[in-house]
C-alpha positions in Angstrom: 0.0 0.0 0.0 1.3 3.5 -0.8 2.3 5.5 2.3 2.5 9.2 3.1 4.3 11.0 5.9 3.5 14.6 6.6 5.9 15.9 9.2 6.8 18.8 11.4 3.7 20.9 10.9 3.3 24.2 12.6 0.0 22.8 13.9 -2.5 20.1 13.2 -6.2 21.1 13.9 -7.7 17.7 14.3 -11.4 18.5 14.9 -11.7 15.1 16.8 -14.0 14.7 19.7 -11.8 16.8 22.0 -10.8 19.2 19.2 -7.1 18.3 19.9 -4.3 20.3 18.3 -0.8 19.0 17.7 1.8 21.8 17.4 4.8 20.4 15.6 2.8 17.3 14.8 3.0 14.7 12.0 0.6 12.4 10.2 1.4 8.9 8.8 -1.0 7.5 6.1 -1.2 4.1 4.5 -3.4 3.9 1.4 -6.3 6.3 2.4 -6.2 5.7 6.1 -4.5 7.7 8.9 -2.4 5.3 10.9 -0.7 7.7 13.3 -1.1 11.4 14.3 0.7 13.4 16.9 4.1 14.9 17.9 6.0 11.6 18.5 4.7 9.1 15.9 6.8 6.0 15.3 7.4 6.7 11.6 10.3 8.4 10.0 9.9 7.6 6.3 7.3 6.7 3.7 6.8 6.4 -0.1 6.0 10.2 -0.1 7.3 12.6 2.5 6.0 16.2 2.9 7.8 18.6 5.1 5.0 20.7 6.6 7.2 23.1 8.5 5.4 26.4 8.8 2.1 24.8 7.6 -1.2 24.5 9.5 -3.2 21.3 8.7 -7.0 21.1 8.9 -9.4 18.3 8.2 -11.0 18.6 4.7 -14.1 20.7 4.5 -17.4 18.9 3.5 -20.0 20.6 1.3 -23.5 19.2 1.9 -25.5 21.1 -0.8 -24.6 22.3 -4.3 -25.9 22.6 -7.9 -22.7 22.3 -9.9 -24.5 22.7 -13.3 -25.2 26.3 -12.2 -21.5 27.3 -12.3 -22.1 28.6 -15.9 -24.8 31.0 -14.7 -23.0 33.1 -12.1 -22.5 36.9 -12.3 -25.0 37.2 -15.1 -26.0 40.9 -14.9 -29.7 40.4 -15.7 -30.0 37.7 -13.0 -28.6 39.9 -10.3 -30.5 42.3 -8.0 -33.9 41.3 -9.3 -37.0 39.6 -8.0 -37.1 35.9 -7.7 -39.4 35.4 -10.6 -37.1 37.2 -13.1 -34.0 35.5 -11.5 -35.4 32.0 -11.9 -37.0 32.5 -15.3 -33.8 33.9 -16.7 -31.9 30.9 -15.5 -34.3 28.2 -16.6 -34.1 29.8 -20.0 -30.4 29.0 -20.0 -30.5 25.7 -18.2 -32.9 24.2 -20.7 -30.0 24.3 -23.2 -27.5 22.5 -21.1 -25.5 19.7 -22.8 -23.4 16.8 -21.4 -20.2 18.7 -22.1 -21.6 21.7 -20.1 -22.3 19.5 -17.2 -18.8 18.0 -17.2 -17.1 21.4 -17.5 -19.3 23.2 -15.0 -18.6 20.4 -12.5 -14.8 20.6 -13.2 -14.9 24.3 -12.4 -17.1 24.1 -9.4 -15.4 21.1 -7.9 -12.0 22.6 -8.7 -12.9 25.8 -6.9 -14.0 23.7 -3.9 -10.7 21.8 -3.8 -8.8 25.0 -3.9 -10.8 26.3 -0.9 -10.0 23.2 1.3 -13.1 21.1 0.4 -12.3 17.4 0.1 -15.8 16.0 -0.1 -18.8 17.5 -1.9 -22.4 16.5 -2.4 -24.4 17.7 -5.4 -28.1 18.0 -6.2 -28.6 17.6 -10.0 -32.2 17.8 -11.2 -32.3 19.5 -14.6 -32.6 17.0 -17.5 -33.5 18.8 -20.8 -35.6 16.9 -23.3 -33.6 15.5 -26.2 -30.3 15.4 -24.2 -28.7 12.3 -22.8 -30.4 11.3 -19.5 -27.0 10.3 -18.1 -26.0 13.8 -17.2 -25.1 13.0 -13.6 -22.5 10.6 -15.0 -20.6 13.7 -16.4 -20.4 15.1 -12.8 -19.1 11.8 -11.5 -16.5 11.7 -14.3 -15.4 15.3 -13.4 -15.0 14.4 -9.7 -12.9 11.3 -10.6 -10.7 13.4 -12.9 -10.0 16.0 -10.2 -9.7 13.5 -7.3 -12.4 14.8 -5.0 -14.6 12.6 -2.8 -18.1 13.0 -4.3 -21.7 12.5 -3.1 -24.0 13.2 -6.1 -27.8 13.0 -5.5 -30.0 12.0 -8.4 -32.6 14.8 -8.5 -35.8 15.0 -10.3 -38.6 17.3 -11.5 -41.8 15.8 -12.9 -44.3 18.7 -12.8 -43.7 21.0 -15.7 -45.6 24.1 -16.6 -48.3 22.2 -18.6 -49.1 20.3 -15.4 -49.2 23.3 -13.1 -45.6 23.4 -12.2 -43.1 26.2 -12.6 -40.2 24.6 -14.6 -40.5 24.6 -18.4 -41.7 21.2 -19.7 -38.3 21.0 -21.5 -36.5 20.3 -18.3 -38.8 17.8 -16.5 -39.0 14.0 -16.9 -41.6 11.2 -16.8 -41.7 9.6 -13.4 -41.0 6.1 -14.7 -37.9 7.4 -16.4 -36.8 9.2 -13.2 -37.1 6.0 -11.1 -35.4 3.8 -13.7 -32.4 6.1 -14.0 -32.2 6.6 -10.3 -31.8 2.8 -9.9 -29.2 2.8 -12.6 -27.1 5.5 -11.0 -27.2 3.8 -7.6 -26.3 0.4 -9.0 -23.6 1.8 -11.2 -21.8 4.2 -8.8 -22.8 3.9 -5.1 -20.1 2.5 -2.9 -21.0 1.7 0.8 -17.3 1.6 1.8 -16.3 4.2 4.5 -13.5 5.4 2.2 -15.6 5.4 -1.0 -14.8 8.0 -3.6 -18.5 8.1 -4.7 -21.7 7.6 -2.8 -25.1 8.3 -4.3 -28.3 9.8 -2.9 -32.0 10.2 -4.1 -33.1 13.8 -4.3 -36.4 15.0 -5.8 -35.9 18.7 -6.3 -38.6 19.8 -3.8 -42.0 18.7 -2.5 -43.6 20.9 -5.1 -41.8 20.0 -8.3 -42.7 16.3 -8.1 -45.9 14.5 -7.4 -46.8 13.0 -4.0 -46.5 9.6 -5.5 -43.0 10.2 -6.8 -41.9 11.4 -3.3 -43.2 8.2 -1.8 -41.7 6.0 -4.5 -38.4 7.8 -4.3 -38.3 7.2 -0.5 -39.1 3.5 -0.9 -36.4 3.2 -3.7 -33.7 4.9 -1.6 -34.4 2.7 1.4 -34.5 -0.5 -0.6 -30.9 0.3 -1.6 -29.8 1.7 1.7 -28.9 5.2 0.4 -29.7 8.6 1.7 -32.4 11.1 0.7 -32.1 14.8 0.1 -34.5 17.7 -0.9 -35.1 21.4 -0.5 -37.4 22.2 2.5 -38.5 25.2 4.6 -36.5 27.7 2.6 -39.0 30.5 2.7 -42.0 31.8 4.7 -44.1 31.7 1.6 -43.6 27.9 1.4 -45.0 27.5 4.8 -48.1 29.6 4.0 -48.6 27.7 0.7 -48.5 24.3 2.4 -51.0 25.3 5.0 -53.3 26.8 2.5 -53.1 24.2 -0.3 -52.2 21.0 1.6 -53.5 21.7 5.0 -50.1 20.7 6.3 -46.9 22.4 7.2 -43.8 21.5 5.1 -42.4 19.1 7.6 -45.8 17.4 8.1 -46.0 16.9 4.3 -42.5 15.2 4.5 -43.7 13.0 7.3 -46.7 11.9 5.3 -44.6 11.0 2.3 -41.9 9.1 4.2 -39.3 11.9 4.1 -38.3 12.0 7.8 -35.6 9.9 9.4 -31.9 9.6 10.1 -31.3 8.9 6.4 -32.7 12.2 5.3 -31.2 15.7 5.0 -32.8 18.9 3.9 -31.3 22.0 2.2 -32.0 25.3 4.0 -34.5 24.5 6.8 -34.9 28.2 7.8 -38.6 28.2 8.6 -39.1 25.2 11.0 -40.8 26.2 14.2 -39.4 25.2 17.7 -41.5 22.0 17.9 -40.3 20.9 14.4 -36.7 21.6 15.3 -36.9 19.3 18.3 -38.6 16.7 16.2 -35.9 16.8 13.6 -33.3 16.5 16.3 -35.1 13.5 17.8 -35.6 11.6 14.5 -32.1 12.3 13.2 -32.7 14.4 10.1 -29.8 16.6 8.9 -29.9 20.1 7.5 -27.5 21.8 5.0 -27.0 25.4 6.1 -26.4 27.7 3.0 -25.7 31.2 4.4 -24.7 33.0 1.2 -27.6 31.8 -0.8 -30.1 32.5 2.0 -28.7 36.1 2.2 -28.6 36.7 -1.5 -32.2 35.6 -2.0 -33.4 37.2 1.3 -34.9 33.9 2.4 -34.2 34.4 6.1 -31.6 33.3 8.7 -31.1 29.7 9.6 -31.8 29.2 13.4 -28.5 27.4 13.9 -28.3 27.8 17.7 -31.7 26.2 18.2 -30.8 23.5 15.8 -27.5 22.6 17.5 -29.1 22.8 21.0 -31.8 20.3 19.8 -29.3 17.8 18.5 -30.0 18.5 14.8 -27.2 17.4 12.5 -26.1 20.6 10.8 -23.6 20.8 7.9 -22.5 23.6 5.5 -23.4 24.0 1.9 -22.4 26.6 -0.7 -25.6 26.0 -2.7 -25.7 26.5 -6.4 -23.5 29.2 -8.1 -26.6 31.0 -9.4 -27.5 31.9 -5.8 -23.9 32.3 -4.5 -21.7 33.1 -7.5 -18.8 31.2 -5.7 -17.9 27.7 -4.6 -15.5 28.6 -1.9 -16.0 26.8 1.3 -13.7 29.0 3.3 -15.5 32.1 2.2 -18.8 30.4 3.1 -17.5 29.8 6.6 -16.4 33.5 7.1 -19.9 34.6 5.9 -21.5 32.1 8.2 -19.5 33.3 11.2 -20.3 36.9 10.6 -24.0 36.3 9.8 -24.6 34.5 13.1 -22.7 37.1 15.1 -25.0 39.7 13.7 -28.1 37.6 14.2 -27.4 35.8 17.5 -24.7 37.9 19.3 -21.0 38.3 19.2 -20.3 35.2 21.2 -22.9 33.0 19.6 -20.7 31.0 17.1 -17.0 31.1 17.0 -14.9 30.6 13.9 -13.7 27.2 15.3 -17.4 26.3 15.8 -18.0 27.0 12.1 -15.1 24.8 11.2 -16.6 22.1 13.3 -19.9 22.3 11.5 -18.2 22.1 8.1 -16.2 19.0 9.1 -17.6 16.8 11.8 -21.1 18.3 11.4 -21.2 17.9 7.6 -19.9 14.3 7.9 -22.9 13.4 10.2 -25.3 15.1 7.8 -24.0 12.8 5.0 -24.0 9.7 7.3 -20.2 9.5 6.7 -18.8 10.1 10.1 -17.1 6.7 10.2 -14.7 7.8 7.4 -14.4 11.5 7.1 -14.8 14.8 9.1 -11.7 14.8 11.4 -8.0 14.0 11.5 -7.6 11.0 13.7 -6.4 7.4 13.5 -8.8 5.3 11.4 -10.2 8.2 9.4 -9.5 9.0 5.7 -6.4 11.2 5.0 -8.5 14.1 3.8 -7.0 17.5 4.7 -5.9 20.9 3.6 -2.8 23.0 4.5 -2.1 26.7 4.6 1.3 28.3 4.8 1.4 30.5 7.9 4.1 32.6 6.3 1.7 34.0 3.7 1.4 37.8 3.7 -2.3 37.8 4.4 -1.7 36.0 7.7 0.9 38.4 9.0 -0.2 39.8 12.3 -2.9 37.1 12.6 -1.0 34.1 13.9 -2.6 33.9 17.4 -5.3 31.2 16.9 -4.4 28.6 14.3 -7.9 27.0 14.3 -9.6 30.2 13.4 -7.0 31.6 11.1 -8.3 30.9 7.5 -11.9 31.7 8.5 -11.3 34.9 10.4 -8.9 36.3 7.8 -11.2 35.3 5.0 -8.7 33.6 2.8 -10.4 31.8 -0.1 -7.5 29.6 -1.3 -5.4 27.0 0.4 -1.8 25.9 -0.4 -2.3 22.1 -0.4 -5.3 19.8 -0.5 -5.0 16.1 0.0 -7.8 13.6 -0.6 -7.4 10.0 0.5 -3.7 10.5 0.9 -3.2 11.9 -2.6 -2.2 15.5 -3.3 -4.8 17.2 -5.5 -3.9 20.8 -4.9 -0.3 21.9 -4.7 1.0 25.5 -4.3 -2.6 26.6 -4.7 -3.1 25.0 -8.1 -5.0 21.9 -9.2 -2.7 18.9 -9.7 -4.8 16.9 -12.2 -5.9 19.5 -14.6 -4.6 22.4 -16.8 -6.4 25.3 -15.1 -5.8 27.8 -17.9 -7.2 25.5 -20.5 -10.2 24.5 -18.3 -11.0 28.1 -17.7 -11.0 29.0 -21.4 -13.1 26.0 -22.3 -15.6 26.6 -19.5 -16.1 30.3 -20.4 -16.7 29.5 -24.0 -19.3 26.9 -23.1 -21.0 29.3 -20.7 -21.1 31.9 -23.5 -22.7 29.4 -25.8 -25.4 28.6 -23.3 -26.2 32.3 -22.8 -26.3 32.9 -26.6 -28.7 29.9 -27.1 -31.0 31.3 -24.4 -31.1 34.7 -26.0 -32.1 33.3 -29.4 -34.9 31.2 -28.0 -36.1 33.4 -25.1 -39.7 32.9 -24.1 -42.0 35.6 -22.7 -43.2 33.8 -19.6 -45.4 36.6 -18.6 -47.7 35.7 -21.5 -47.8 32.1 -20.5 -48.9 32.6 -16.9 -49.9 35.4 -14.6 -46.9 36.9 -12.9 -48.4 36.7 -9.4 -49.1 32.9 -9.7 -45.6 32.1 -10.8 -44.0 34.4 -8.2 -45.9 32.6 -5.5 -45.0 29.2 -7.0 -41.3 29.8 -7.2 -40.8 29.3 -3.5 -42.2 25.8 -3.7 -41.0 24.5 -7.0 -37.4 25.5 -7.1 
């Protein structure tokens, strides 16, 4: 088995149960597994030796919610600073033209940015399958993750209620429910790996309770549990969603999830802003997880996630950057700085420390994904997933007083080294397995083609449906 020795680090921030730190520490790895960690480990050589003098080592960050295909629709002027109706309609008009090569390139860019910001494991929620395009689009994301060397947790999403059936998405991007279920089985059987050091795990993820039928929600839950895989969906993102559920269904969003089998320790939701106190306690008791997406929630004015109540009630909380269309970035370290500042503003200066945010993005996120046996901390028996920053960098000068908080407090968005499963995938701030300049050129050209195609086939949605109805529906159908 290949071995790796990382020695003489300035500090190792383990994020283990006791949050131990190892000044001057070293780590020895065989294959993917950490075999020793500390200041006096009994190993002096290995197949690969990294002198980490002056470097601070952290466990790899874990992203629990993303839409990688949206990487080509960030910083679009006419999708910024506008109402949600205009924002979503503009983007659907682009997404309906997405091709397999766009999915691959957008995933390469998004996952590459995540790796460069210290993320070693990322989930993704893919649910846009344009008519006439290969249905195996999620395969392109998995191929990109393999090429980059990141640990990946794609979730096979779905939308079955198009505009002709009273839904919001254009009919061109929804699928027949039998096709959805068949392809979901294919993706699980082809790619899911139950091993604790797996490079790919797969989940089942209808887009939201309001873009698929009640039957598909129930059948998706049954399918996921028959394979022993996890379940993911958007929930409780806006106050309007709560009002709609009570008015149209006679149920609150979480009650609707309970009715369709979407509650349990194998389920995690994205956002979860508008749960009440009783629901938060229930989620904590039943073991559901929640992906906290601070930047997206702020940009779309959705509200502030009640993180203190969640944590106090035992809810599993992780961090997600969300899609680039509602974040415009895929930087996990930047997300943690925003998270830290948001909750100081909302809950008080001492509410959530930078180290607490790091804990949520590592151990917390691993629990949300049900992967705490393999990732989330640096300790013997866990995967060798980590990132390093050079304490000698100019942006850290005058800030070397708390190593655990350093990259979050200072707001750095890029790391020096990222290691996944004992393999270096970012070195000196650059991706190891890809030509970044070439990728950037190819990706921007593909994004421009999508934008151009959308301009030439733009639909006036205001003539299709009354603006008020669609504006209300957005919250529930995204």
